[in-house]
C-alpha positions as CSV (number, residue, x, y, z in Angstrom):
1,M,120.4,135.8,93.5
2,K,117.6,138.2,92.6
3,A,114.3,137.4,94.3
4,L,111.4,136.2,92.2
5,P,108.5,138.5,91.8
6,F,105.6,137.5,94.1
7,A,103.2,137.0,91.3
8,L,105.6,134.7,89.5
9,L,106.2,132.7,92.6
10,L,102.4,132.2,93.1
11,A,102.1,131.1,89.5
12,L,104.8,128.5,89.9
13,L,103.3,127.2,93.1
14,S,99.9,126.9,91.4
15,L,101.4,125.0,88.6
16,A,103.2,122.6,90.9
17,C,99.9,121.9,92.8
18,A,98.0,121.4,89.7
19,S,100.5,118.9,88.3
20,A,100.7,116.9,91.6
21,P,98.5,113.7,91.6
22,A,95.4,114.1,93.7
23,V,95.0,111.7,96.7
24,T,91.5,110.4,96.6
25,E,89.5,108.9,99.5
26,Q,89.9,105.5,97.8
27,D,93.7,105.9,97.7
28,A,93.8,106.8,101.4
29,A,91.6,103.9,102.4
30,T,93.7,101.5,100.4
31,K,96.8,102.6,102.3
32,L,95.1,101.9,105.6
33,V,94.4,98.3,104.6
34,P,97.2,96.1,106.0
35,E,99.1,93.7,103.8
36,P,98.3,90.1,104.5
37,R,100.8,88.1,106.6
38,A,102.9,85.4,105.1
39,M,102.4,82.3,107.2
40,L,103.8,78.8,107.1
41,F,102.4,75.8,109.1
42,A,103.3,72.2,109.7
43,A,100.3,70.0,108.9
44,L,100.1,66.9,111.1
45,T,97.8,64.5,112.9
46,S,97.4,65.0,116.6
47,H,96.4,62.1,118.8
48,V,94.4,63.3,121.7
49,P,91.7,61.8,124.0
50,S,88.4,62.2,122.3
51,A,86.8,63.9,125.3
52,C,89.6,66.4,125.5
53,E,89.5,67.3,121.8
54,Q,85.8,67.9,122.0
55,G,85.6,69.7,125.3
56,C,88.7,72.0,125.5
57,T,89.9,75.1,123.6
58,D,92.8,76.1,125.8
59,I,96.1,74.4,127.0
60,E,95.2,74.3,130.7
61,C,91.9,72.5,130.1
62,F,93.5,70.2,127.6
63,L,96.4,69.1,129.9
64,A,94.1,68.7,132.9
65,C,91.8,66.5,130.7
66,I,94.7,64.3,129.6
67,D,96.0,63.9,133.2
68,N,92.5,62.9,134.4
69,S,91.8,60.5,131.5
70,A,91.8,56.8,132.1
71,P,94.3,54.7,130.2
72,E,91.6,53.0,128.2
73,T,90.2,56.4,127.0
74,P,89.7,56.3,123.3
75,Y,92.0,58.6,121.3
76,A,91.0,60.6,118.3
77,E,93.2,61.4,115.3
78,V,92.7,65.1,114.7
79,P,94.2,67.0,111.7
80,V,95.9,70.2,112.9
81,I,98.2,72.9,111.7
82,V,101.1,74.1,113.9
83,P,102.7,77.5,113.1
84,L,106.3,77.4,112.0
85,A,106.9,81.0,111.1
86,C,105.0,84.1,110.1
87,H,106.2,87.4,108.6
88,D,104.2,90.6,108.9
89,P,105.0,92.9,106.0
90,N,103.4,95.8,107.9
91,T,105.9,95.6,110.7
92,G,108.7,93.7,109.1
93,M,108.6,91.3,112.1
94,W,109.0,87.6,112.3
95,T,107.1,85.5,114.8
96,P,107.0,81.7,115.4
97,D,103.5,81.8,116.7
98,C,100.5,83.0,114.8
99,F,97.2,81.8,113.5
100,P,94.9,82.9,110.7
101,E,92.6,85.8,111.5
102,A,89.7,87.3,109.6
103,G,90.7,87.9,106.0
104,D,93.6,85.4,106.1
105,R,93.2,82.6,103.5
106,L,94.9,79.3,104.2
107,E,95.9,76.9,101.4
108,W,97.6,73.7,100.7
109,P,100.7,73.9,98.4
110,D,98.5,73.1,95.4
111,G,96.2,76.1,96.1
112,A,93.3,74.2,97.6
113,A,91.6,76.1,100.4
114,I,91.9,75.0,104.0
115,E,89.0,75.5,106.4
116,P,90.4,76.3,109.9
117,Q,88.3,75.4,112.9
118,E,88.8,75.6,116.6
119,P,92.1,76.2,118.4
120,T,93.6,73.3,120.4
121,V,97.1,72.1,121.4
122,T,99.1,69.2,120.0
123,L,101.1,67.1,122.6
124,C,104.0,64.8,122.2
125,E,104.1,63.0,125.6
126,A,107.3,61.2,124.8
127,A,109.3,64.4,124.3
128,G,107.2,66.6,126.6
129,E,106.5,68.9,123.7
130,I,103.4,71.0,123.7
131,R,102.4,73.4,120.9
132,A,99.4,75.5,120.2
133,A,97.6,74.2,117.2
134,Q,94.4,74.7,115.2
135,V,92.1,72.0,114.0
136,I,91.3,72.0,110.3
137,A,88.4,70.4,108.4
138,G,88.9,67.4,106.2
139,D,91.9,65.0,105.8
140,L,95.5,65.8,105.6
141,P,97.0,65.6,102.0
142,K,100.5,64.2,101.3
143,W,102.2,67.5,102.1
144,P,103.5,68.3,105.6
145,L,103.0,72.0,105.1
146,A,100.2,74.6,104.8
147,V,100.6,78.2,103.9
148,S,98.7,81.5,103.8
149,A,97.6,82.7,100.4
150,A,100.2,85.5,100.6
151,A,103.0,83.0,100.9
152,R,102.0,80.2,98.5
153,A,103.6,81.8,95.4
154,T,107.0,81.8,97.2
155,L,106.8,78.1,98.3
156,R,108.8,75.6,96.5
157,L,108.4,71.9,97.5
158,I,111.5,69.7,97.4
159,A,111.2,66.0,96.6
160,P,112.8,63.7,99.2
161,D,115.1,62.3,96.5
162,A,116.0,65.5,94.8
163,V,119.6,65.2,93.7
164,I,121.8,67.2,91.4
165,L,125.3,66.1,90.4
166,L,128.1,67.7,92.4
167,T,131.3,69.0,90.8
168,P,134.6,67.4,91.9
169,Q,135.4,70.4,94.0
170,Q,132.0,70.4,95.7
171,S,132.4,66.7,96.4
172,A,135.8,67.2,97.9
173,V,134.6,70.1,100.1
174,L,131.6,68.0,101.3
175,R,133.9,65.1,102.2
176,I,136.1,67.3,104.3
177,A,133.1,68.7,106.2
178,V,131.6,65.2,106.8
179,Q,134.9,63.9,108.0
180,E,135.2,66.7,110.5
181,E,131.7,66.1,111.8
182,L,132.3,62.4,112.0
183,E,135.5,62.9,114.1
184,R,133.7,65.4,116.3
185,L,130.7,63.2,117.0
186,A,133.0,60.2,117.7
187,A,135.1,62.2,120.2
188,E,131.9,63.3,122.0
189,S,130.4,59.8,122.1
190,L,130.5,57.6,125.2
191,N,130.4,54.5,123.0
192,E,133.9,53.0,122.4
193,E,132.7,51.4,119.1
194,D,132.2,54.9,117.7
195,R,136.0,55.6,117.9
196,D,136.4,53.2,114.9
197,L,135.5,55.6,112.1
198,P,133.9,54.3,108.9
199,S,135.3,55.1,105.5
200,L,134.1,58.1,103.6
201,D,133.5,55.7,100.8
202,A,130.2,54.9,102.6
203,L,129.0,58.5,102.3
204,Q,125.6,58.8,100.7
205,I,123.9,61.9,99.5
206,S,120.2,61.9,100.2
207,Q,119.5,65.3,98.7
208,S,121.4,68.0,96.8
209,L,119.7,71.2,95.5
210,L,120.3,74.8,94.6
211,A,118.9,77.7,96.7
212,D,119.8,81.3,97.2
213,V,119.8,81.2,101.0
214,D,121.7,84.5,101.6
215,G,120.0,86.6,99.0
216,D,123.2,87.6,97.1
217,G,121.6,86.5,93.8
218,Q,123.8,83.4,93.4
219,K,122.6,79.8,93.9
220,D,124.1,78.0,96.8
221,L,124.3,74.3,97.2
222,L,122.4,72.5,100.0
223,V,123.3,68.9,100.7
224,S,121.8,66.3,103.0
225,A,124.3,63.5,103.4
226,H,125.0,60.6,105.8
227,I,127.0,57.5,106.6
228,S,125.0,54.5,107.8
229,I,126.6,51.1,108.4
230,D,126.0,47.7,110.1
231,E,122.2,47.8,109.5
232,W,121.8,50.1,112.4
233,P,118.6,52.3,112.3
234,V,120.7,55.4,113.2
235,P,123.6,57.0,111.1
236,R,127.2,57.2,112.2
237,V,127.0,60.7,110.9
238,S,124.3,62.7,109.2
239,G,124.1,66.4,108.3
240,L,122.7,69.2,106.3
241,F,125.6,71.1,104.6
242,L,125.8,74.4,102.7
243,I,128.3,75.3,100.1
244,R,127.9,79.0,99.2
245,A,128.5,80.2,95.7
246,A,130.4,83.1,97.2
247,N,132.7,80.7,99.1
248,P,132.9,77.4,97.2
249,H,136.0,76.2,99.1
250,S,134.3,75.4,102.4
251,A,131.1,73.9,103.6
252,E,129.0,75.2,106.5
253,V,127.3,72.6,108.8
254,L,123.7,73.7,109.3
255,A,122.9,70.6,111.4
256,S,124.5,67.3,112.2
257,S,123.8,64.2,114.3
258,N,124.6,60.6,114.9
259,L,121.0,59.8,115.6
260,E,118.8,61.8,113.2
261,Y,118.5,62.3,109.5
262,F,117.8,65.7,107.8
263,R,115.6,66.4,104.8
264,V,114.8,69.7,103.0
265,S,111.0,69.7,102.4
266,A,110.5,73.2,101.0
267,L,112.1,76.5,100.2
268,S,110.2,79.8,100.5
269,D,110.7,83.6,100.6
270,L,108.0,84.8,103.1
271,N,109.5,88.2,103.6
272,H,110.5,88.8,99.9
273,D,114.1,89.6,100.7
274,Q,115.4,87.2,98.0
275,A,117.0,85.0,100.7
276,E,115.2,81.7,100.7
277,E,114.1,80.1,103.9
278,V,114.7,76.4,104.3
279,T,112.0,74.1,105.8
280,V,113.9,71.1,107.3
281,E,112.4,67.8,108.4
282,V,114.3,65.9,111.1
283,Y,113.5,62.2,111.5
284,Y,114.8,59.0,113.1
285,Y,113.3,55.7,114.1
286,E,111.4,57.0,117.1
287,G,110.5,60.5,116.0
288,W,109.9,63.3,113.5
289,G,110.2,67.1,113.6
290,I,110.0,70.0,111.3
291,S,111.3,73.6,111.5
292,L,112.1,76.7,109.5
293,L,115.7,77.8,109.0
294,L,116.5,81.5,108.3
295,Y,119.8,83.0,107.3
296,R,120.8,86.2,109.1
297,E,124.1,88.1,109.0
298,E,124.7,87.2,112.6
299,G,124.1,83.5,111.9
300,W,121.5,80.9,111.2
301,L,118.2,81.0,113.1
302,W,116.0,78.0,113.7
303,M,112.4,79.1,114.1
304,S,110.3,77.3,116.6
305,G,108.9,74.1,115.0
306,W,107.4,70.8,116.1
307,F,109.2,67.7,117.2
308,C,107.8,64.5,118.5
309,G,109.8,61.5,119.6
310,A,111.3,59.6,122.5
């Protein structure tokens, strides 16, 4: 190839430089501003000795105060938020522990602002659970969740009684999965009465809803179902099941128990990867918990949540 004359080469370079968009100081400054984090919190009432709530801002002080409190010490009901999961778009990292910093706006699911106050801890003595928490101003609304402003648009609350009609194939797949869990739990039980398996005709669906949990663009089916008999406060079997659109012939067991019930309280997409995270409430007659469930290629990940019960 014949070399370009030097004058022509300079002209071409000048043209290219002239046509390239100029980077202003404002553009450069904008790129230095970090994107806000997407944060999801459990909102709950913490019951702590009044003196400890008012006088402590760290876990060591708080626990020492509780240990030294007399049994008749009055307890205060304090509204707090406990982090479930946070995603930082600047690093691409997830963390189960984070709190709002300067510039982070906290909101309830309806968009109302939350005023965060001092840090504290929330303690469930029955379970021995301790979590860092942050006191908030005002009363708790009906929702068990709070979010950062960057995450609220992706949050979808799910009603406790949300149910869609299953197809005959989905019903058959679900019954097989429930039967397998029922047999597994019965085999592991030390109670001889659990060997007598109930009929699947007693199966009840608490929730059924569509969500794209794996980000493939297809809606998958999430089902919370249980079998409860004999007026007992605990189920013979209860579980959260997933039937993928990509594999409609089998159901994955996301969680199961013969003690607790499971309920989907919200869906979200904190990291904008099109795979919806699932906020799951776990409850039984002596306790309640909440956690965030993430789908990963290597399997399901339960982010650190909060559980309080005996």
